[in-house]
N, C-alpha and C positions, 0 to 999 in steps of 0.2 A: 404453330397451328397450321391449318390448311393454306391460309393466305401466305404465311411465311414460306411454306414449301413451294407454292406457286411462284412466288417472287424469285426464289432460288433457282427453280427450273427455267423460268422465262429468262433470267439474267444470262444463263449460259448460251442461249440461242438468240439473244436480242440483236446481235450484230449480223446474224445470218438470215433471219426471217423478217421481212418487212414488205408490206404491200403499199405501193404508191398510188393505188387506185381505189382507195376506200370510198364507199358511197354511203350517203345518209339514207337509211331505210325507214320509210314511213310505216307505221303500224298497219297491219292488214285490217281492212274494214269491210264488213258485209252490210251494205246499205239496206238489205232486206231483213236484217236481223231485228228482233224485237228488243234486244239487249241495249239499253240506253248507253252503257259505257262504250259499246262499239261505235256508236254514232257520234261520240265526242270529237273524233278526228275528221268528220265530214264538214268541210268549209261551206256551209249553207247559210249565208247571212239572213235570208228570208225567214228561215226557221228560228233564228235567234231572236227575232222580234218578240215572240211569245215564250222565250226560253225561261224556265223556272229558275229561281235563285240558286237552288241546289245544283241543277244541271250546269248553270253558268260557272259555278265554283269548280265543279269537276272538270269542265272544259279548260278553265284557267290553269288548274293544277297540271293537267296534261301538257299544256303549252309551256309551262315553266320546266317540267320534266324533260320535254323535248329540247328546250333551249339548253338545259344542263348537258344533255347528250351531244348536241351539235357543237357547242362550244368546247366540250371535252375532245371531240374529234379534231377540231381545229388546233387545240392546244397540244394534243398528241402529235400532230403533224409538225409542230414547231420543235417539240422534243426530238422527233425523228430527224429533222434537219440537222440538229446539233449532234446528237448521239450517233446517228447512223451515217448520214450523208457527209458531213464535215469530217468526222473521224475517218471514214473510209478513203476520202480524197487525200488525207495526209499520209497514206501508205504508198510506198514505192512499188515498182514492178515485182520486187521480191517479197512483198507483203509486210515489210517492216516499215515502221514510222520514219518519216524524213527528219524528225527532230527527236531529241532524247525523251525517254519515258517520263522523266520528271516534268517536262513541259506538258506532255499529254495529260498527266495526272492533274496538274494545276489548272489547265484550261477546262477540262471536262468535269472536274470536281466529282460529285456523286450523281452525275447525269444518268448513269446506267441504272441506278436504283429508282430514280424518278421515272425513267422511261418504262421500266418494268411495272412499277406501281400503276402508272396511268394507262398502260396497255390493258391491265386487268380491269381497271375502273371503266375505261372506254367500252370494253367488251361486255361487261355486266350491264352498263347503261343501255347499250345497243340492244341486248337481249330483252331487257325490261321494256323498252319502248315498243319493240316489235310485238310483245305479248301484253301490252298495257291493259287490255280489256279483261285479262285473266288475273292480273295482280297490279292494280293501279297504286303503286307506292314506290318511294325512293329512300325512305328513312333507313331501311335495313341495309341497303348498299352503302350509303354514306356513313352509317355507324361503323360498319366493318372497316372502311377505308380510313376514317378520320384519324385513328391513332398513328397511322403511318405518315401523316402530314408533318410529323416531327422531323422528317427528312429535310424539310425546308429550312429549319434552323441551321442544319449543317451546310446546306447550299449557300445560305446568306453569309455564313461565317467565312466561306471561301471565295465568295463572288468577287470581292474587290481585288484580291490577288489574281484571280483568273483573268480579269480584264487587263490588269497590268501586264501579266505574262503574255497575253494575246497581242497587245500593242507593242511590247518590247521585242517579241519574236518577229513580228512583221517588220520592224525597223532593222533588225540584225540579220534576218534570213530571207534572202530574195525568193528562194523556192517556196518557202512557207507563205510569204506575202502574196505570191502569184496565185497560190491555191485559194487564199482568202478572197482576193480580187475576183477570181473566176466564179467562186460560189456566190459571192455577193451580186455578181452580174446575172446570175441564173434567175429565171422566173420563180424558182422555189423560194428565193429570199424576199420576193414581193417588194423590191426597192428599199429594203431595210438592211442595216449592217448586222453582222453576226453578233456584235455586242448587244444590239437591241433584241435580237432573238434570245440571247442568253438571259436577258432580263425577264423573259416570259414567265418563269416560275414565280417571280416576285408578285406578279399581278394575278396569278391564278387563285390563290387562297381567298383574297378579298372578293373575287367573283363568286366563289362558292357561297360565301356568307350572304351576299346580296340575293342570290337565287333562292337560298334556303329561307331567308327572311320573307321573301315574296311568297314562297310556297306555304309556309306555316301560317301566314295571315289568312290564307284561303282554306285552311284545314281545320275541321271541327275538333275540339279537344277530346271528344270521345272516339275519334277515328283510331283504328289500330296502328296507323302510320305515325300518329302524333308523338308518342314517347320517343321513338327512334329519331324522328326529325328534330325534336327538341334537343336530345342528347348530341346529335350530330352538329347542330347549330352551335351549341355551347363550345364544343371542341374546335370547330372551325373558327369561331370568333376569337378564341384564345390563340389559335395559330396565326390568325390575321393580325392580332394586336402584337404578337411577338415579332412577326415579320416587319411591322411598321417600326417597332422599337429598334430592331437590328439595322434597318435602313438609316434611321436617324443617327446611329452610332458610327456609321461609316465615315472614314476620313474624307473620301471624295463624295460627300453627300450631294453636292451640287451637280456632279457628273451624273450620278444615278437619277436625280430628279430630271435632268435634261433628257436622259434616255427614256424615262417614263413618259415625259411630255411628247417625245418624238414618235412613240408608238401608240399613243392614246388617240 
């Protein structure tokens, strides 16, 4: 389908095109407009005193949608750190990796697919937030993307080996260890280890479930957005449950839980 084609095209350029200066764009608001949906984004507490229940729900839905986008932006930055920044720093002056391809494959797993998927999701959410007054819904976007969250099952199946390979290579290869130390000291890492950033995908699916649950609670069942949000939530919940089961089956379960606590 079109999404598959987009993922294929974006994958081929993922290592070449990346902006380090993404900004969160607020939706354009015309305070003089008579359209109530445009005024949802105006932070005017005084007017909220007499806010109607319906308008309050619409404002809350926008806030949740905006949080979905801003957290997606932050998550994509974490994927970029691993898939773009870390991978590029492992290349020598000749453009070749300083460690065998097998090690690169084990450490980065299917991060390229996740990077491409969430680049598309981030861009679609950004566009939707910017034009929220014209199309105030998120269910269609999440419904389109939810089937691809099966990629996380693959990621989890390889995660334990990836961490082991990362640690073993640091112990045996001084040049590799120095690259890891350098990037972990960079402000990009925000005082977290690379292994903690690599755990980011494990946390993302449960976050989608939480936000969609909050959103649908404030969505009338007769809303055009409701069927898509409900379908998305069912798929995301299934993916989250699968991720939790996969974590519980890991041999180094305690290590993963320690990493989760460290970044929470």
